[in-house]
Backbone bond lengths (Angstrom), bond angles and torsions (degrees), N, CA, C in turn:
res aa  C-N    CA-C-N  psi(-1)  N-CA   C-N-CA  omega(-1)  CA-C   N-CA-C  phi
1 M - - - 1.442 - - 1.535 110.42 -
2 F 1.331 114.67 -45.65 1.462 118.34 179.21 1.524 111.46 -59.24
3 L 1.311 116.88 -40.75 1.457 121.22 -179.86 1.524 111.19 -63.83
4 S 1.317 118.81 -37.93 1.469 120.68 179.12 1.526 110.86 -70.03
5 L 1.332 118.59 -36.48 1.459 121.26 176.22 1.522 111.01 -66.38
6 L 1.311 116.40 -40.80 1.452 121.03 178.86 1.535 110.53 -64.75
7 T 1.314 116.99 -40.75 1.469 121.02 177.33 1.521 110.21 -64.14
8 F 1.334 117.64 -41.46 1.465 121.93 178.60 1.533 111.07 -62.65
9 F 1.332 116.73 -42.04 1.461 121.27 -179.72 1.523 111.06 -60.57
10 F 1.309 118.35 -47.93 1.460 120.94 -178.84 1.528 112.25 -70.77
11 A 1.307 117.44 -30.35 1.462 120.62 179.12 1.531 110.76 -70.31
12 C 1.334 117.37 -32.04 1.458 121.31 -178.29 1.522 113.86 -91.50
13 E 1.293 117.22 -6.43 1.457 120.29 -179.94 1.522 109.36 -67.38
14 P 1.340 117.41 133.44 1.459 119.00 -179.75 1.520 111.61 -62.32
15 K 1.310 114.48 144.54 1.456 119.66 -179.77 1.527 108.99 -78.93
16 V 1.295 116.42 143.41 1.454 121.61 176.16 1.522 107.00 -85.07
17 E 1.351 115.38 120.94 1.460 120.34 -178.92 1.518 110.19 -96.74
18 D 1.288 114.60 165.29 1.449 121.07 176.53 1.526 107.98 -68.72
19 T 1.319 118.28 113.44 1.462 122.17 -176.39 1.522 112.60 -76.68
20 A 1.312 119.01 -6.88 1.471 120.52 179.46 1.526 111.20 -66.96
21 D 1.340 118.23 -24.55 1.461 121.87 -178.88 1.526 113.06 -89.89
22 L 1.330 118.20 -8.07 1.456 120.97 -178.00 1.531 110.42 -81.56
23 V 1.325 116.21 141.27 1.454 122.12 178.42 1.519 107.70 -106.53
24 D 1.311 116.93 133.11 1.460 121.41 -179.77 1.528 109.00 -92.52
25 C 1.331 116.94 89.12 1.459 122.03 -178.97 1.527 110.28 -84.17
26 T 1.322 115.19 150.24 1.455 120.29 176.29 1.521 109.07 -93.21
27 L 1.311 116.34 168.54 1.459 121.84 177.76 1.527 111.42 -92.29
28 D 1.330 117.12 8.15 1.462 121.27 179.57 1.519 110.89 -57.09
29 F 1.329 115.85 147.11 1.454 122.63 173.59 1.513 107.26 -102.97
30 R 1.307 117.94 125.79 1.455 121.54 -176.58 1.528 110.09 -112.89
31 Y 1.313 114.85 135.05 1.455 120.51 172.21 1.520 107.85 -79.56
32 S 1.305 116.81 145.53 1.454 120.29 -178.68 1.525 111.67 -72.10
33 A 1.333 116.72 -43.49 1.470 119.51 -177.43 1.518 110.52 -148.50
34 T 1.319 115.18 147.99 1.461 122.99 170.64 1.518 106.69 -113.60
35 I 1.342 115.96 128.29 1.459 120.74 -177.64 1.522 108.68 -120.72
36 A 1.330 116.19 124.99 1.465 121.78 177.95 1.526 108.70 -86.80
37 V 1.349 116.64 131.84 1.464 121.77 177.78 1.526 109.06 -125.33
38 E 1.340 115.13 133.15 1.461 121.15 -178.30 1.517 110.13 -132.10
39 D 1.344 115.26 155.34 1.463 119.63 175.78 1.524 109.74 -77.70
40 S 1.332 116.63 -176.30 1.464 120.34 -176.40 1.528 113.10 -66.14
41 S 1.342 116.94 -16.86 1.468 120.79 177.94 1.524 112.88 -95.15
42 G 1.333 116.92 -1.23 1.464 120.84 179.90 1.513 114.64 90.10
43 N 1.351 117.59 11.35 1.461 121.19 178.47 1.535 109.81 -90.72
44 P 1.332 117.77 145.12 1.465 120.10 178.31 1.530 110.95 -59.54
45 L 1.328 116.25 138.38 1.460 121.12 179.35 1.519 111.07 -85.24
46 A 1.323 115.70 141.27 1.469 121.38 175.04 1.527 108.92 -73.56
47 S 1.322 116.61 150.54 1.459 122.05 -174.50 1.523 113.45 -59.83
48 E 1.343 118.41 -34.32 1.461 120.28 -177.60 1.525 112.82 -71.06
49 L 1.318 118.26 -9.09 1.460 122.27 179.99 1.533 113.14 -98.05
50 V 1.340 116.96 -3.44 1.463 121.61 -172.66 1.525 110.61 -122.48
51 E 1.335 116.19 138.18 1.465 121.95 171.71 1.517 108.18 -121.28
52 V 1.327 116.09 136.76 1.455 121.55 -176.74 1.520 109.77 -134.39
53 S 1.318 116.04 136.93 1.463 122.01 169.66 1.523 106.99 -139.07
54 Y 1.326 116.38 157.78 1.459 118.96 -179.35 1.519 111.09 -155.02
55 T 1.323 113.97 161.99 1.459 121.56 171.02 1.526 108.07 -126.69
56 V 1.321 114.84 153.21 1.469 121.77 173.59 1.526 105.92 -127.16
57 N 1.313 115.82 119.91 1.468 121.54 -176.71 1.523 111.59 52.43
58 G 1.337 116.34 37.07 1.457 121.96 177.05 1.514 115.68 83.56
59 V 1.325 118.04 -1.95 1.467 122.40 -179.88 1.528 108.95 -104.34
60 E 1.331 115.76 133.49 1.460 119.89 -178.00 1.528 111.32 -59.58
61 G 1.329 115.19 130.54 1.455 121.06 178.89 1.521 111.24 -84.09
62 E 1.310 115.87 159.16 1.458 120.52 -176.01 1.513 114.30 -121.87
63 Y 1.327 118.18 -9.38 1.455 118.68 -171.74 1.525 111.56 -111.21
64 V 1.333 115.31 102.55 1.460 122.00 175.50 1.523 106.52 -131.41
65 E 1.317 116.38 131.02 1.463 120.33 179.34 1.520 108.78 -142.45
66 M 1.334 115.59 137.66 1.459 119.65 172.32 1.522 106.27 -86.58
67 W 1.311 116.11 113.74 1.448 120.38 -176.31 1.516 110.35 -76.43
68 E 1.290 115.77 -49.73 1.461 122.54 174.26 1.520 105.39 -155.35
69 A 1.306 117.43 168.56 1.472 119.53 -178.73 1.523 109.85 -51.70
70 G 1.312 115.36 124.39 1.452 120.47 177.54 1.507 115.82 90.93
71 S 1.329 119.15 -1.97 1.466 121.40 178.57 1.524 110.12 -128.40
72 I 1.320 114.61 126.50 1.458 121.38 177.92 1.524 107.85 -112.77
73 L 1.321 116.75 132.99 1.457 121.62 175.01 1.528 107.27 -102.21
74 V 1.313 116.79 126.56 1.452 121.97 -175.95 1.523 109.32 -124.03
75 G 1.311 116.34 132.82 1.461 121.45 176.60 1.506 112.40 77.76
76 G 1.302 116.10 134.89 1.458 122.09 177.13 1.515 109.00 -119.18
77 E 1.317 116.29 103.30 1.464 122.28 -178.11 1.531 111.25 55.71
78 E 1.341 116.57 34.29 1.462 121.48 177.45 1.520 108.98 -105.48
79 S 1.321 116.84 133.04 1.456 121.01 176.17 1.520 108.64 -121.44
80 G 1.322 115.14 156.08 1.455 120.50 179.04 1.508 110.81 134.73
81 D 1.330 115.43 -161.30 1.460 122.25 -178.75 1.525 109.79 -89.91
82 F 1.329 116.08 115.10 1.457 123.39 -178.01 1.525 110.66 -97.83
83 V 1.333 115.83 142.89 1.458 123.29 166.10 1.525 105.06 -128.34
84 V 1.332 116.45 115.43 1.466 122.03 -175.57 1.529 108.66 -113.02
85 N 1.334 116.17 126.33 1.469 122.57 176.89 1.517 108.51 -106.22
86 I 1.327 115.85 126.70 1.460 121.34 -178.74 1.525 108.38 -125.60
87 T 1.333 116.05 131.31 1.463 121.11 172.33 1.520 108.35 -129.62
88 A 1.325 115.24 151.67 1.464 120.25 179.99 1.517 108.93 -146.96
89 E 1.335 115.27 147.10 1.462 121.89 172.97 1.520 108.42 -135.03
90 V 1.341 114.82 129.74 1.464 120.99 -178.90 1.522 108.09 -124.74
91 P 1.341 117.40 117.84 1.467 119.40 178.64 1.529 111.31 -63.47
92 D 1.329 115.71 144.47 1.460 121.32 176.19 1.530 107.12 -77.99
93 P 1.325 118.96 120.00 1.471 120.52 -177.23 1.531 113.05 -67.04
94 N 1.331 117.16 -17.36 1.460 120.78 -177.54 1.524 113.87 -98.93
95 D 1.326 117.55 -9.86 1.462 120.77 -177.74 1.520 108.78 -148.99
96 Q 1.331 116.71 109.93 1.461 120.79 -175.44 1.526 113.17 -66.96
97 C 1.325 117.50 -12.25 1.463 122.00 179.73 1.526 112.69 -93.29
98 C 1.333 117.82 -1.14 1.463 120.50 -176.18 1.529 111.42 -124.55
99 W 1.314 115.04 156.57 1.453 121.96 177.76 1.524 108.51 -155.74
100 E 1.324 114.59 156.93 1.455 120.55 173.46 1.522 106.77 -98.58
101 S 1.302 116.73 136.32 1.456 120.10 175.88 1.524 108.73 -125.74
102 A 1.320 114.86 153.27 1.460 119.96 -177.24 1.517 109.58 -151.18
103 S 1.325 114.11 159.71 1.463 119.42 174.89 1.523 109.20 -151.72
104 A 1.312 114.29 160.94 1.463 121.38 176.18 1.518 108.26 -158.02
105 V 1.306 115.66 150.80 1.463 122.39 172.89 1.520 106.57 -124.37
106 L 1.317 116.05 125.00 1.455 121.41 177.57 1.520 108.42 -112.01
107 E 1.315 116.49 137.49 1.466 122.28 175.59 1.523 107.53 -126.46
108 F 1.343 115.67 127.55 1.454 120.24 -179.30 1.523 109.13 -158.46
109 T 1.316 115.29 167.48 1.462 121.76 179.39 1.521 109.02 -117.29
110 I 1.323 115.60 132.73 1.460 122.26 175.80 1.526 107.51 -110.39
111 E 1.322 115.85 129.14 1.460 120.96 179.10 1.524 110.07 -103.11
112 A 1.320 116.12 168.87 1.466 121.77 179.65 1.521 109.25 -136.94
113 D 1.335 115.07 154.78 1.458 119.87 171.87 1.529 107.54 -102.30
114 E 1.299 118.81 -158.88 1.461 121.71 -177.71 1.528 112.72 -65.61
115 C 1.326 116.94 -22.64 1.460 120.48 -172.22 1.526 114.21 -115.47
116 H 1.307 117.52 -43.80 1.454 121.02 -170.19 1.524 111.37 -141.90
117 V 1.339 114.15 167.57 1.457 118.94 170.40 1.520 108.17 -71.78
118 I 1.318 114.79 160.41 1.465 120.82 175.84 1.528 105.39 -104.33
119 P 1.358 117.05 98.49 1.468 120.94 -173.47 1.528 112.50 -62.78
120 Q 1.327 113.97 149.46 1.459 120.61 175.45 1.525 108.82 -131.16
121 A 1.318 116.03 159.49 1.466 122.14 178.24 1.525 108.93 -119.33
122 F 1.343 115.44 141.93 1.460 121.88 -177.96 1.523 109.75 -137.36
123 D 1.327 115.86 157.04 1.461 122.75 171.25 1.519 107.30 -108.01
124 A 1.332 116.03 127.42 1.457 120.10 175.65 1.523 107.09 -83.87
125 E 1.280 116.27 115.02 1.462 120.13 178.36 1.523 107.53 -91.53
126 L 1.339 114.17 85.17 1.460 121.02 -177.36 1.528 110.61 -70.86
127 E 1.313 116.27 141.02 1.466 122.63 176.20 1.519 107.27 -99.90
128 W 1.327 116.36 115.21 1.462 122.38 -172.31 1.530 112.06 -97.45
129 A 1.356 114.62 146.64 1.462 121.93 174.82 1.528 108.09 -146.61
130 M 1.342 116.56 147.16 1.463 121.64 178.34 1.529 108.10 -92.32
131 A 1.340 115.75 139.06 1.461 121.34 176.43 1.530 108.27 -134.48
132 C 1.323 116.11 145.55 1.464 121.06 178.10 1.517 109.16 -135.43
133 A 1.299 116.13 145.54 1.455 122.11 177.26 1.541 108.66 -83.65
134 D 1.317 116.01 155.09 1.464 120.23 174.30 1.512 109.43 -58.52
135 G 1.311 115.98 150.48 1.457 120.85 177.73 1.516 112.33 -56.97
136 E 1.329 118.53 -37.45 1.462 122.35 179.33 1.527 111.14 -67.68
137 E 1.355 116.60 -39.52 1.453 120.67 -179.12 1.522 111.37 -74.38
138 C 1.301 116.42 -30.42 1.454 120.85 -174.95 1.525 111.35 -76.44
139 G 1.303 117.07 -43.92 1.452 122.77 177.27 1.441 112.80 60.37
């Protein structure tokens, strides 16, 4: 009986593998891309003035975060071909009936290694235009 238990113990013992092939990954969470957004004067935009959506390999992405004014974090450990749509509206401080609006589309590829994505940083070159509401609509 003892011999059968001893045989069972050694048979179930995990095998020691060659550790040279193992990669020591960290538990860090990496954003795929950081995108800088600025108004028409070059000042960082506040998060409430910007809307962002994106796809990765044609699938709608879910991770967008405003890190600080003027920086958008897109994608969480996602790699592939990104298409990022950015829109912004900034009220004119001198005329309550007018605002500046802008948009940009960025396309880029994010790669990954064995553990994490390889983050990249981009500048959104927003194209700005002034718009005003009719006097009757503005009131």
